[in-house]
C-alpha positions in Angstrom: -6.8 -5.6 22.9 -8.3 -4.6 19.7 -5.9 -4.1 17.0 -7.2 -1.6 14.3 -3.9 -0.6 12.7 -3.9 -3.1 9.9 -2.9 -0.4 7.2 0.6 -0.4 8.9 0.9 -4.2 9.3 -1.2 -7.4 9.8 -0.5 -10.5 11.7 1.1 -13.4 10.0 -1.6 -15.9 9.0 -1.3 -19.6 10.5 -1.5 -21.0 6.8 1.3 -18.8 5.7 3.7 -19.8 8.5 2.9 -23.3 7.8 3.7 -22.9 4.0 6.8 -21.1 4.6 8.1 -23.4 7.3 9.6 -26.0 4.8 11.8 -23.4 3.5 13.2 -22.3 6.7 14.1 -25.6 7.7 14.6 -28.6 5.4 14.4 -27.0 2.1 17.0 -24.4 2.8 19.2 -24.4 -0.4 20.1 -21.5 -2.5 17.9 -21.6 -5.5 20.9 -20.4 -7.7 22.9 -23.6 -6.9 22.8 -26.3 -9.2 22.5 -29.1 -6.9 19.2 -31.2 -5.6 19.0 -28.9 -2.4 19.1 -25.6 -4.7 16.7 -27.0 -7.5 14.2 -27.8 -4.7 14.3 -24.2 -3.4 14.2 -22.8 -7.0 11.2 -24.9 -7.9 9.4 -23.4 -5.0 10.4 -20.1 -6.0 9.1 -20.4 -9.3 6.0 -21.8 -8.0 5.2 -18.5 -6.0 6.3 -16.3 -8.8 3.7 -18.0 -10.8 1.0 -17.6 -8.4 1.8 -14.0 -7.8 1.9 -13.2 -11.4 -1.7 -14.7 -11.7 -3.1 -12.5 -9.4 -1.4 -9.4 -11.0 -2.4 -10.5 -14.4 1.1 -10.7 -15.5 3.6 -13.3 -16.8 5.8 -15.2 -14.0 9.0 -13.6 -15.7 7.3 -10.1 -14.8 7.5 -10.7 -11.0 10.4 -9.4 -9.2 10.7 -10.2 -5.6 11.8 -7.4 -3.2 12.2 -6.8 0.5 9.1 -5.0 0.5 6.8 -2.3 -0.7 9.2 0.4 -0.1 11.8 -1.4 -2.1 9.4 -2.2 -4.8 8.3 1.6 -5.3 11.8 2.6 -5.4 12.7 -0.2 -8.0 9.7 1.0 -10.0 10.6 4.7 -10.1 14.4 4.5 -10.2 14.3 1.6 -12.3 12.0 2.8 -15.0 12.9 6.4 -15.2 16.5 5.6 -15.4 16.1 2.9 -17.9 14.5 5.5 -20.2 16.2 8.5 -22.0 13.3 10.5 -21.0 13.4 12.8 -17.9 9.9 13.8 -16.7 8.3 11.9 -14.0 4.5 12.4 -12.8 3.2 11.4 -9.3 0.3 12.8 -7.3 0.5 15.0 -4.0 -0.7 12.3 -1.7 1.7 9.4 -2.7 3.4 7.3 -0.1 6.8 8.5 1.3 8.6 5.9 -0.9 7.2 7.1 -3.9 7.8 11.0 -3.2 11.2 10.5 -1.8 12.4 8.5 -4.8 11.0 11.5 -7.0 13.1 13.7 -5.0 16.2 11.7 -5.5 15.5 11.3 -9.2 15.2 15.3 -9.3 18.2 15.9 -6.9 20.9 13.7 -8.6 19.6 13.0 -12.1 17.9 16.3 -13.1 14.5 14.5 -13.6 11.7 17.0 -13.6 8.8 15.9 -11.1 5.3 17.0 -11.5 2.9 16.5 -8.8 -0.9 16.2 -9.8 -3.1 18.0 -7.1 -6.2 15.9 -5.6 -9.5 17.2 -4.6 -10.8 17.4 -1.1 -11.5 13.9 -0.9 -8.1 12.9 -2.2 -9.4 11.8 -5.8 -7.0 12.2 -8.6 -8.5 13.2 -12.0 -7.2 11.2 -15.1 -8.0 14.7 -17.1 -5.1 16.2 -14.4 -2.9 13.6 -15.3 -3.5 13.7 -19.0 -2.6 17.4 -18.6 0.4 17.0 -17.1 1.8 14.3 -19.7 4.7 15.5 -22.0 6.6 14.2 -24.8 9.5 13.7 -22.4 7.4 11.9 -19.6 9.1 8.4 -18.6 6.4 7.4 -16.1 3.3 8.1 -14.3 3.2 6.7 -10.6 -0.2 6.7 -8.9 -1.4 4.8 -5.7 -4.3 2.4 -6.0 -5.6 3.2 -2.6 -4.2 6.1 0.1 -2.4 4.4 3.1 -3.9 7.3 5.4 -7.3 8.2 4.2 -8.3 5.2 2.3 -9.5 6.9 -1.1 -9.4 4.2 -4.0 -8.4 6.0 -7.4 -9.9 5.2 -10.7 -6.6 3.7 -11.9 -8.5 2.2 -15.2 -9.2 6.0 -16.3 -5.6 6.9 -15.7 -4.3 3.8 -17.4 -6.6 4.8 -20.6 -4.9 8.0 -20.7 -1.2 6.7 -20.0 -1.7 3.8 -22.7 -2.9 6.6 -25.5 0.3 8.5 -24.4 2.5 5.5 -24.6 3.8 6.3 -21.2 4.2 3.4 -18.5 2.0 3.6 -15.6 3.2 2.5 -12.1 0.4 1.4 -9.4 1.3 1.3 -5.8 -0.9 -1.4 -4.5 0.5 -2.0 -1.2 -2.9 -1.1 0.5 -5.2 -2.5 -2.2 -3.8 -6.0 -2.6 -6.1 -8.5 -1.0 -9.2 -5.9 -1.0 -9.3 -5.0 -4.7 -8.7 -6.6 -7.8 -5.5 -5.9 -9.5 -5.4 -7.8 -12.6 -7.5 -5.3 -14.6 -5.8 -2.2 -13.6 -4.0 -1.6 -17.1 -0.8 -1.0 -15.0 2.9 -1.7 -16.6 4.2 -2.1 -12.9 2.6 -3.0 -9.4 4.1 -3.0 -5.9 2.9 -5.1 -3.3 4.1 -5.6 0.4 3.3 -9.1 2.0 3.0 -7.6 5.7 -0.1 -6.0 4.8 -1.5 -9.3 3.6 -0.6 -11.8 6.7 2.8 -12.5 5.4 5.9 -11.8 7.5 7.6 -8.3 7.2 10.5 -8.1 4.7 9.1 -9.6 1.6 7.3 -7.9 -1.5 7.1 -7.7 -5.2 7.1 -5.6 -8.0 5.3 -6.9 -11.1 6.7 -5.2 -14.0 5.9 -6.0 -17.8 8.9 -7.3 -19.5 8.5 -4.7 -22.5 9.5 -1.9 -19.8 13.1 -1.3 -19.4 14.2 -1.3 -15.8 17.5 -0.2 -14.5 18.3 -2.4 -11.3 19.0 -0.9 -8.2 21.0 -4.0 -6.8 23.8 -5.3 -8.6 25.8 -8.6 -8.3 24.8 -12.1 -9.2 22.2 -11.3 -11.5 19.3 -12.9 -9.6 15.5 -11.9 -10.7 16.3 -12.1 -14.4 19.1 -9.3 -13.8 16.5 -7.0 -12.2 17.5 -7.5 -8.6 20.5 -9.1 -7.7 21.0 -11.1 -4.2 20.2 -14.4 -2.9 16.3 -14.7 -3.2 14.2 -15.0 -0.1 12.4 -18.3 -0.7 10.4 -18.6 2.5 9.2 -15.0 2.2 8.5 -15.5 -1.5 6.1 -18.7 -0.6 4.7 -16.7 2.1 3.7 -13.6 0.2 2.1 -16.2 -2.8 0.3 -17.8 0.0 -1.1 -15.0 1.7 -2.0 -13.1 -1.5 -3.6 -16.4 -2.9 -5.8 -16.6 0.6 -7.0 -13.0 0.4 -8.0 -13.2 -3.4 -9.9 -16.3 -2.6 -11.7 -14.6 0.3 -11.9 -11.0 -1.2 -15.5 -10.7 -2.2 -17.0 -11.8 0.7 -14.7 -10.6 3.2 -14.3 -6.9 1.5 -18.2 -6.5 1.6 -18.4 -7.7 5.3 -15.6 -5.5 6.6 -16.9 -2.6 4.4 -20.5 -2.7 6.3 -18.7 -2.7 9.8 -16.7 0.1 8.8 -19.6 2.0 7.4 -21.3 1.4 10.6 -18.5 2.7 12.5 -18.2 5.8 10.7 -21.9 6.5 11.0 -21.7 5.9 14.8 -18.4 8.1 15.1 -20.1 10.9 13.1 -23.3 10.9 15.1 -21.6 10.5 18.7 -18.7 13.0 18.2 -19.7 16.5 16.8 -15.9 17.4 16.3 -15.4 14.3 13.9 -15.0 14.7 10.2 -14.4 12.1 8.0 -11.4 12.2 5.8 -11.1 10.7 2.3 -13.7 9.7 -0.3 -16.9 8.6 1.5 -17.8 6.1 -0.9 -14.8 5.2 -3.2 -12.6 4.1 -0.1 -10.9 0.8 1.1 -13.3 -1.3 2.8 -11.6 -1.4 6.3 -10.3 2.3 6.5 -11.8 5.0 8.7 -9.8 8.2 9.0 -11.2 11.2 11.1 -9.9 14.6 12.1 -11.2 15.9 15.7 -11.0 19.5 15.4 -9.8 21.1 18.7 -8.6 17.9 20.3 -5.0 16.2 20.1 -4.9 13.3 17.9 -1.9 11.7 19.8 -3.8 12.4 23.0 -6.9 10.3 21.6 -4.6 7.7 20.4 -3.2 7.2 24.0 -6.5 7.3 25.6 -7.9 4.6 23.1 -5.0 2.5 24.0 -5.8 2.9 27.6 -9.3 1.5 26.8 -8.0 -1.4 24.8 -8.1 0.1 21.2 -4.8 0.1 19.0 -5.2 2.8 16.3 -2.6 5.2 14.5 -2.5 8.9 13.7 -1.5 8.1 9.9 1.2 6.3 7.9 3.5 4.4 10.1 6.2 5.3 7.7 6.2 8.7 9.0 6.4 7.6 12.6 7.9 10.1 15.0 7.3 12.9 12.9 5.3 16.0 14.5 4.4 17.5 11.2 1.0 17.3 9.8 0.3 14.9 7.2 1.1 15.8 3.7 -2.0 13.8 2.5 -4.4 15.6 4.5 -2.7 19.1 3.6 -3.0 18.2 -0.1 -6.6 17.6 0.6 -7.1 21.1 1.8 -7.1 20.5 5.4 -5.7 23.0 7.7 -2.5 22.2 9.5 -3.8 22.6 13.1 -6.8 20.1 12.2 -4.7 17.7 10.2 -2.8 17.0 13.4 -5.8 15.9 15.1 -6.2 12.9 13.0 -6.8 9.3 13.9 -7.1 6.3 11.5 -8.6 3.1 12.2 -8.1 0.1 9.7 -9.8 -3.2 10.3 -8.6 -6.3 9.4 -10.2 -9.6 7.7 -11.3 -11.3 10.8 -15.2 -10.7 11.8 -15.7 -8.6 14.8 -19.0 -9.1 17.0 -22.2 -7.9 15.8 -22.2 -4.8 18.0 -18.4 -3.9 17.5 -18.9 -0.8 15.4 -21.3 1.0 17.8 -19.3 -0.3 20.9 -16.2 1.1 19.3 -17.6 4.4 18.5 -18.9 4.9 22.0 -15.2 4.5 23.0 -14.1 7.1 20.6 -16.6 9.3 22.1 -15.6 8.7 25.6 -11.7 9.0 24.7 -12.6 12.3 23.0 -14.6 13.5 26.3 -11.5 12.3 28.4 -9.0 14.2 26.5 -11.1 17.4 26.2 -11.6 17.5 30.0 -7.8 17.6 30.4 
């Protein structure tokens, strides 16, 4: 079985398991406890926080450990907007559900006005469009670094230049880009990461948010995480996230180039072998391992099932929208017709090297699956 759904989740790396093991067994203390066992756990937590901060280009005190990327995005939007006296929020039309649903919550229960900036046919966000949407009462701009469905990478530095000039905080959802792209030069005020996209277990993430940005906590209680997220910290998870992120950073340049080359060959082979195929997202500015297509006239779900029968695991888009039979809001925002959007299939490669002939072999399997489905 070949697993090509790494954008949904990745396997836990052996090095990460070994790094977190002591904090699941012998070093089990509560890091808030003032005794030897607690202090050992607190020391590990502090070390993990410092390592994550280094990757983000932030201070250790800026790092808030969360249960994952969804909580990190919720904390960023709700925490920053509700921590401000301003009541206008800017997002893009292709953001992850954790961004869009948080924005909807703020609009519904707190009277926040939300502006959704449109994208072009490749899913690109214009810094000029963000600038045009800014108002005197804008509390936050939230833009994803790379889209989880189509892989388009945004020019965050250009957006950050606009928001910095306006004095408006910028939140970047880097759940998909962490480990693939550099995060320390984005110019963002807040950055969200999820560990399970990097080789850490599910259930750990982080929001890096600069100390100068007021943040209203979502969880109240014991005042952990410098009062920004109460609850006993997941020490083993924090160590796992810091380890996985550090490994991915150390390998990033070489692995990203290798995976990008394999993915480009796969895309070219699919487009050559399947006349119905159309690549979605930016053909150049895209995540190294993401290849997403529509196959007009063919059921995307049927193609997924046929591919799995042939030993290939892929997806129809965001795992966070699993079970929905509605066309992807991302593809609709890119101007793709609903009936075509429902034919989408996404392949996302991991960091492990594949055999030299794998891209072309995979493309042949896709073509065979399309023919089999079309013949039904």
